[in-house]
C-alpha positions as CSV (number, residue, x, y, z in Angstrom):
1,M,-27.8,-12.7,10.5
2,T,-26.2,-9.5,9.4
3,V,-24.7,-8.9,6.0
4,S,-21.5,-6.7,5.9
5,R,-19.8,-5.4,2.7
6,E,-16.1,-5.3,2.6
7,I,-13.2,-4.2,0.3
8,R,-10.7,-6.9,-0.5
9,L,-7.3,-6.6,-2.2
10,K,-7.8,-8.3,-5.6
11,S,-4.3,-7.7,-7.0
12,R,-1.1,-6.0,-5.9
13,P,-0.9,-2.6,-7.5
14,V,1.9,-1.7,-9.9
15,G,2.4,2.0,-9.7
16,V,-0.6,4.1,-8.8
17,P,-3.4,1.8,-7.5
18,V,-6.4,1.4,-9.8
19,H,-10.0,0.3,-9.1
20,S,-9.4,-3.1,-10.5
21,D,-6.9,-3.8,-7.7
22,F,-9.8,-3.9,-5.3
23,E,-13.1,-5.9,-5.1
24,L,-16.3,-5.4,-3.1
25,A,-17.6,-8.5,-1.4
26,S,-20.4,-9.4,1.1
27,V,-20.1,-11.6,4.1
28,E,-22.8,-12.9,6.5
29,L,-22.1,-12.2,10.2
30,A,-23.7,-14.5,12.8
31,A,-24.8,-13.1,16.1
32,P,-21.8,-12.6,18.4
33,G,-20.7,-15.7,20.3
34,P,-19.7,-16.0,24.0
35,G,-17.4,-13.1,24.9
36,E,-17.8,-11.5,21.5
37,V,-19.2,-8.1,20.4
38,Q,-20.6,-7.0,17.1
39,V,-19.5,-3.6,15.8
40,K,-21.1,-1.5,13.1
41,N,-18.5,0.8,11.5
42,L,-19.5,4.5,11.2
43,W,-16.3,5.9,9.7
44,M,-13.1,4.5,8.2
45,S,-9.8,6.0,7.3
46,V,-7.6,5.7,4.3
47,D,-4.0,6.7,4.7
48,P,-0.9,6.8,2.5
49,Y,1.0,4.2,4.6
50,M,-1.5,1.6,3.4
51,R,0.1,1.7,0.0
52,G,3.2,0.0,1.5
53,R,1.2,-2.9,2.9
54,M,0.0,-3.7,-0.6
55,Y,3.5,-4.8,-1.6
56,D,4.5,-8.4,-0.8
57,R,7.6,-7.5,1.1
58,P,8.9,-7.4,4.6
59,S,8.1,-4.3,6.5
60,Y,7.2,-3.0,10.1
61,V,3.7,-4.4,9.5
62,P,2.7,-7.5,7.5
63,P,1.4,-7.0,4.0
64,F,-2.2,-7.1,3.1
65,E,-3.3,-10.6,1.9
66,L,-4.8,-11.1,-1.5
67,G,-8.5,-12.0,-1.4
68,K,-9.0,-10.8,2.1
69,A,-10.5,-7.6,3.5
70,L,-8.0,-4.7,4.0
71,Q,-7.3,-3.3,7.4
72,G,-7.2,0.3,8.7
73,G,-8.5,2.6,11.3
74,A,-12.2,2.7,11.9
75,I,-14.7,4.3,14.4
76,G,-17.7,2.1,15.1
77,E,-20.6,1.5,17.4
78,V,-21.2,-1.6,19.5
79,V,-24.6,-3.1,18.3
80,A,-24.6,-6.4,20.2
81,S,-22.4,-7.5,23.2
82,N,-21.6,-10.7,25.1
83,D,-18.7,-8.9,26.7
84,P,-19.3,-7.3,30.1
85,D,-16.8,-4.5,29.3
86,F,-18.7,-3.4,26.3
87,A,-22.2,-2.2,26.1
88,V,-24.6,-1.6,23.2
89,G,-24.0,2.0,22.1
90,D,-20.4,2.2,23.1
91,I,-18.2,4.1,20.5
92,V,-15.1,2.1,19.7
93,N,-11.9,2.5,17.7
94,S,-10.4,-0.4,15.8
95,M,-8.1,-1.4,13.0
96,F,-10.9,-3.2,11.2
97,G,-11.8,-0.7,8.6
98,W,-12.7,-1.3,5.0
99,R,-15.8,-3.3,6.2
100,E,-19.2,-2.3,7.4
101,A,-19.4,-4.5,10.4
102,F,-17.5,-7.3,12.2
103,N,-17.6,-9.6,15.2
104,I,-14.7,-9.7,17.7
105,S,-13.6,-11.0,21.1
106,P,-12.0,-7.9,22.7
107,S,-10.4,-10.0,25.5
108,A,-8.8,-12.4,23.0
109,M,-7.2,-9.4,21.3
110,A,-6.0,-7.6,24.4
111,A,-2.4,-8.5,23.5
112,A,-2.4,-6.3,20.4
113,G,-0.7,-3.5,22.4
114,P,-1.4,0.3,22.2
115,M,-3.0,0.0,18.7
116,G,-5.1,-2.9,20.0
117,A,-8.1,-4.4,18.2
118,L,-10.9,-2.6,20.0
119,T,-10.7,0.5,22.2
120,K,-13.7,2.2,23.8
121,I,-13.5,5.9,23.5
122,D,-15.3,8.9,25.1
123,T,-15.8,11.5,22.4
124,H,-16.2,14.4,24.9
125,G,-18.8,15.8,22.6
126,L,-16.4,15.9,19.6
127,P,-17.3,14.3,16.2
128,P,-16.4,10.6,16.5
129,Q,-14.4,10.7,13.2
130,A,-11.9,13.2,14.8
131,F,-10.5,10.1,16.5
132,L,-9.3,8.9,13.1
133,G,-7.6,12.3,12.5
134,V,-6.6,15.1,14.8
135,L,-7.3,13.1,17.8
136,G,-6.1,9.8,16.4
137,M,-3.0,8.3,14.6
138,P,-2.4,11.3,12.3
139,G,-2.5,13.8,15.2
140,M,-0.3,11.5,17.3
141,T,2.1,11.3,14.4
142,A,2.4,15.0,14.2
143,Y,2.8,15.4,17.9
144,A,5.5,12.7,18.3
145,G,7.3,13.7,15.1
146,L,7.6,17.3,15.8
147,L,8.2,17.3,19.5
148,R,10.3,14.2,20.1
149,V,11.8,13.2,16.8
150,A,12.5,16.7,15.5
151,A,13.1,18.0,19.0
152,L,11.4,21.4,18.5
153,K,13.1,24.1,20.5
154,D,12.8,27.8,20.9
155,G,13.4,29.9,17.8
156,D,13.2,27.1,15.3
157,V,12.0,27.9,11.8
158,V,9.9,24.9,10.7
159,F,9.3,23.6,7.1
160,V,6.4,21.1,6.5
161,S,5.6,19.3,3.3
162,A,2.1,18.1,2.5
163,A,1.2,20.8,5.0
164,A,-2.5,20.7,4.3
165,G,-2.8,17.0,4.9
166,A,-4.0,15.2,8.1
167,V,-0.6,15.1,9.6
168,G,1.0,18.2,8.1
169,S,-1.8,20.5,9.1
170,V,-1.5,19.5,12.7
171,V,2.3,19.8,12.6
172,C,1.9,23.4,11.4
173,Q,-0.6,24.3,14.2
174,I,1.4,22.8,16.9
175,A,4.5,24.7,15.8
176,K,2.5,27.9,15.5
177,L,0.9,27.7,19.0
178,K,4.4,27.2,20.4
179,G,5.5,30.5,18.7
180,H,7.4,29.3,15.7
181,T,7.8,30.6,12.2
182,V,6.2,27.9,9.9
183,I,6.6,27.4,6.2
184,G,4.2,24.9,4.5
185,S,4.1,23.3,1.1
186,A,0.8,22.3,-0.5
187,G,-0.7,22.1,-4.0
188,G,-3.4,24.5,-5.2
189,P,-5.0,27.7,-4.1
190,E,-7.6,26.1,-1.8
191,K,-4.9,24.4,0.2
192,V,-2.8,27.6,0.3
193,A,-5.7,29.5,1.6
194,F,-6.4,26.9,4.3
195,L,-2.8,27.0,5.5
196,K,-2.9,30.8,5.7
197,S,-6.2,30.7,7.7
198,I,-4.5,28.6,10.4
199,G,-1.6,30.9,10.7
200,V,1.2,29.4,8.4
201,D,3.6,32.3,7.8
202,H,4.7,31.3,4.3
203,V,3.0,28.9,1.9
204,I,4.6,27.4,-1.2
205,D,2.2,26.2,-3.8
206,Y,4.4,23.5,-5.3
207,K,2.0,23.1,-8.3
208,A,2.5,26.7,-9.2
209,T,6.3,27.1,-8.7
210,P,8.8,25.6,-11.1
211,D,11.5,25.4,-8.4
212,V,10.6,24.4,-4.9
213,V,14.3,24.6,-3.9
214,A,14.6,28.2,-4.9
215,E,11.2,29.1,-3.5
216,L,12.1,27.8,-0.1
217,A,15.4,29.6,-0.1
218,K,13.5,32.8,-0.9
219,V,10.9,32.5,1.9
220,A,13.5,31.2,4.5
221,P,16.5,33.4,3.7
222,K,18.1,32.6,7.0
223,G,17.4,28.9,6.6
224,I,15.4,26.3,8.4
225,D,15.9,24.3,11.7
226,V,13.2,21.7,11.4
227,Y,11.8,19.8,8.4
228,F,8.8,17.5,8.8
229,E,8.9,15.2,5.8
230,N,5.8,13.8,4.2
231,V,6.7,14.0,0.5
232,G,10.3,13.2,-0.4
233,G,11.9,14.0,-3.7
234,V,12.5,17.7,-4.4
235,H,11.0,18.7,-1.1
236,L,13.7,16.9,0.7
237,E,16.2,18.4,-1.6
238,A,14.9,21.9,-0.8
239,A,15.0,21.2,2.9
240,I,18.6,20.0,2.9
241,N,19.5,23.0,0.8
242,S,18.0,25.5,3.2
243,A,18.9,23.7,6.4
244,R,20.9,25.5,9.0
245,P,23.8,23.7,10.7
246,F,22.4,21.0,13.1
247,A,18.9,21.2,11.6
248,R,16.7,18.2,12.5
249,M,14.5,16.4,10.0
250,A,11.6,14.0,11.0
251,L,11.0,11.6,8.2
252,C,7.4,10.6,8.5
253,G,6.7,9.5,4.9
254,M,7.6,10.1,1.2
255,I,4.4,9.9,-0.7
256,S,6.1,10.9,-4.0
257,Q,7.8,7.5,-4.0
258,Y,5.1,5.1,-2.8
259,N,4.0,4.2,-6.4
260,E,7.5,4.4,-7.9
261,T,8.0,1.6,-10.4
262,G,11.6,2.5,-11.4
263,K,14.7,3.1,-9.4
264,P,14.0,5.8,-6.8
265,T,16.6,8.5,-6.5
266,G,17.5,10.5,-3.4
267,P,18.2,14.2,-3.2
268,A,21.2,15.2,-5.3
269,N,22.5,17.3,-2.5
270,I,22.6,14.8,0.2
271,I,26.3,15.3,0.8
272,L,25.3,18.7,2.4
273,A,24.0,16.7,5.4
274,V,27.6,15.9,6.3
275,G,29.0,19.4,6.3
276,K,25.8,20.9,8.0
277,S,25.8,18.2,10.6
278,L,22.1,17.4,9.9
279,R,20.1,14.8,11.6
280,L,17.6,12.9,9.4
281,E,15.6,10.4,11.5
282,G,12.7,8.2,10.1
283,F,10.0,7.2,12.5
284,I,7.0,5.0,13.0
285,V,4.2,6.4,15.3
286,S,3.6,3.0,17.0
287,N,7.2,3.3,18.4
288,H,6.2,6.4,20.3
289,Y,2.9,5.6,22.0
290,D,4.3,6.2,25.4
291,L,3.5,9.8,24.5
292,Y,-0.1,9.1,24.1
293,P,-1.3,10.3,27.4
294,A,0.5,13.7,27.0
295,F,-0.8,13.9,23.4
296,A,-4.4,13.3,24.5
297,R,-4.2,15.9,27.3
298,D,-2.5,18.6,25.2
299,M,-4.6,18.0,22.1
300,A,-7.9,18.2,24.2
301,E,-6.7,21.5,25.8
302,W,-5.7,23.0,22.4
303,I,-9.0,22.1,20.8
304,K,-11.0,23.4,23.8
305,A,-9.0,26.7,23.6
306,G,-9.6,26.9,19.7
307,K,-6.0,26.6,18.9
308,I,-6.4,23.5,16.7
309,T,-8.8,23.2,13.7
310,W,-9.0,20.5,11.0
311,K,-10.5,19.8,7.7
312,E,-12.0,16.5,6.3
313,T,-12.6,15.2,2.9
314,V,-15.4,12.5,2.9
315,E,-16.5,9.9,0.5
316,D,-19.8,8.0,1.2
317,G,-20.1,4.2,1.3
318,V,-17.6,1.4,1.7
319,E,-17.8,0.8,-2.0
320,N,-16.1,4.1,-2.5
321,A,-13.2,3.5,-0.2
322,P,-10.9,2.5,-3.1
323,E,-11.8,5.9,-4.8
324,A,-11.0,7.8,-1.6
325,F,-7.6,5.9,-1.3
326,I,-6.6,6.5,-4.9
327,K,-7.4,10.3,-4.5
328,L,-4.7,10.5,-1.8
329,F,-2.0,10.1,-4.5
330,A,-3.5,12.9,-6.7
331,G,-3.5,15.2,-3.7
332,E,-7.3,15.5,-3.9
333,N,-7.8,15.5,-0.1
334,M,-8.0,18.5,2.2
335,G,-7.0,17.4,5.7
336,K,-8.1,13.9,6.6
337,M,-9.5,11.6,4.0
338,L,-12.5,9.6,5.5
339,V,-15.1,7.2,4.3
340,K,-18.6,7.5,6.0
341,L,-20.1,4.1,6.4
342,A,-23.3,4.9,8.2
């Protein structure tokens, strides 16, 4: 019998999540049954999109259930197997994070699609947690959002908000390796220094400037062609203000509004989208997984060539997963926020 600790949603957060919204519980796992495997999680991910699943409302994924373990990306190791397709020692990717271990029947979950329940991965010598970041969902989000949704083309000037985060930092680097001028926004001198180290041309420290709209207009006097949106609010207003005619905006997320308890307001200058013929397109990465083979090939080549780097912020222990998640909304992560479980 194996004891696994897990984090459950105790109450639905109002505003910014707090520790009392979560609870730590222990469950006993029997030996895996016929056709099942047992996985010990090594790493788990916390991501801003998870905040939306804490509301009890219709969305593109079902809400988290009260009193049950949360879900999220995880990298684990098979420790027992009754499935011929999985051997002890295999490294696997799943959406069964927020827990230390679990039993699953991979064949029974095969219908889960491209973000299926259990996928065996070859790390090719890379750290396994990279498959939760630059080689995982955040990297894929950056790739699809920039190249397909924003339709990056020669000569574009690219603006990225939350540019030092797991998604934004990959967007910046893909745009740079393709020869573009990149402007990134991030909060604090450490993040500014990181963005400059990966080649971002102009960095706006939104915590140090009283006017993001004016600052973007200053560093992009001829305007921008692409905006990769992760923040919302004044950043979207700045992007619209500086957008050239026919600019494209990939709306990936708006973290500034995830904990809003009042009535959210849109950018006051949204009318400019009409006269400038702007295209603002929201997207969900799971709708673009047909690009995964190209993403995996390109990203592997870029990493091998030293053209892509990444940062990680790590909390230790499943009991600290809520703390890691809460820190996302205070901007306390550099790059990918991870929880190390083993």
